[in-house]
N, C-alpha and C positions, 0 to 999 in steps of 0.2 A: 152798343146799338148805338149809343149816344154819339158815340168818336165817331163810328163812319157815316153819320147822318152829319155831324159838324162839318167834315173832311170833304161830303159830298156840297155841302153848302158854299164851303170856303170854295172847292171847284169849280160852283155853277156860278161864283161870281166872278168869277175872270174866264169867260166865257170870251168876253171882244179877245184875250190874248190868242186861243183858239183861232178865231176870225182874223186875226191880222198876220199871223203866223202862215196861215192858210192860200190867202191871197198874195202876202208874197211868196210861198212857193208855189202858184198860180202863175205869177209871169213871171217869174225865174224861168219855169218850163217852157212857156211858150216865148220869151224871148230868147232861150236855147235852139227851141224850134226851128224859127225865125232866121234867124242868124246865126247857124251853127258855128263858122267859122270865128264872128266876131268876140260872141258872148261869152267861150272860152276864156279870153284872156282878162274881161271884165268880171269876171266871176272869181278869177284866181287875185285879182286887186282888189276885189273886196273882201274876199278872204284873209288877205293880207292886211286890209285895216280892220279886221275883225278881232285879228291876232294880236295886234299893236294893242287897241282897245283893251283885251282882254290879257296882255300883258302890264299896261297899269296897272290894271284894278287889281293884278296878281300881285305888283310890288308893294300896291299903299297894304294889301292884307296882310304879306308877310310882314312888313314895318310893322302891323299893329298887331299881329302877333308876338314878332320878337318883342315887342316895349311891354307884352302882357309875360313874359319870363317864356316864351316858345322859342330857341335857337334853332335854328335846323338851316343846314343849308342848300338843300333841294328844295324850300320854296321861296328861295331867293335866285338860284339858278334856272326851273323851269319857266316861270315869267322871264327871265332874259334868250331862251333858248325862243322861247315863244316871235318874242319880238325881232329877232334874228332873222328867222323864218317869216314873219310878216314883210320886214323889208326885202328879203330878196323877191318876195312873192309882187311885192308894189315894183321895184326898182325893173324888173323886166318877167312880166306876165308871161310873154310868148318862150322865153326860154326857159321859165320855169314849168311851162306848159309840157315842153317838149321834154325836159326832166321826169318829170310824171307818167309819159305816156313809155321814155326807156325803161323805167324804173318797173311800170304794171307790168311792157315785154319782158324782162328781164325774169320777175317773179310768177309770169303766167309758164316763162319754159319750163323756171325750176318748178312747180307744181306739175305741169304734166308729166317732166321726167317721174317725178317720183310718182305720181300713179301712173303710168308704165311701169316701173320698178317694182308697185307696189301688186300691179296685176300680173304680173310675169311671176313674182314669189307665190302668189296665189292657186297653186295647177289643183284642178279639181275642181275649185270653187265656181259655183254661179254664177257671181257676178263680176270671174275673171275677165271677160270681154269686153264688157262693157265699162269698166275699169280700165282696160288697154285702151278703147277706142275711145274714150273721153281724154286718156295723156296723150294719144297724140295728138286730136281735138287742139287740147290744149297748147300741146309744142306748136302747132305750126301757126295758133293764132299770135302766140309769144314769140314767133319766126316774122311774122305778117307785122305785130305792132312795131318789130325793131325796125323792119327794113322801110314801111311805108307810114309813118309818123303823123303825116297830116290828116290821112283820111282816118285814122285811129281816133286823133280829135274830134273829126267830120263824127264816127259814129259813136266814141262815147259822147258827144254833144245830145242825139238827137237819142241816143239812150238814158240820157240824166233827163232830158225836157223830158220826156213822157213821164218819166218816173216823179219828175218835179210836179206835174201836172194832178199825176194818181195824188199823191201824199196833199195838194192844196185843197181837190176838192172833198179829199178823207176830211182835212183836217174844218173845212168850212162846213161839213155837216155835222163833226163832232161839237165845234160852235154852237151849230144851233139846238144842237141836245141838249148841252149844258145851257144855254139859255133858257130854255123849256122846264128845265130841272128846277130854275129859282125860282117861278110862281107857283 
């Protein structure tokens, strides 16, 4: 019981982190809704810089671990891969968005095909019709993503903008609850 109280006190002392996180998510959501064509490229660029920062931290951590006797190639490999992806996102965010939408389109096509195949294989099952219908809808959405990627960037910007706003409001509310636990 004492450990739970101490953990709650430690967490409530960090209420401001939740507040900052919530405000940043709320701001990103609003920006995605205000400028749905411009903000995704800016967002991808920011993610690129964060990946490079994380890679730098990962390389230092790998160096610390290897000096302590824990040698593993994967500890060096993952930060290098993250840095490479981050660099690509920074150098060409527009092309990166197109590639992401293309990959998402391909994945959606595959999911749709698998849902249809699973539905066909479920003869006599109650969910068969729903699974086939969802599969066809996913398949059509995948084709649409591949044929009209610019429109999909707009749709995804609006979708994630709304998601970021909800998450930001939730984080701000959580920060207020945590702050009230401090006293």
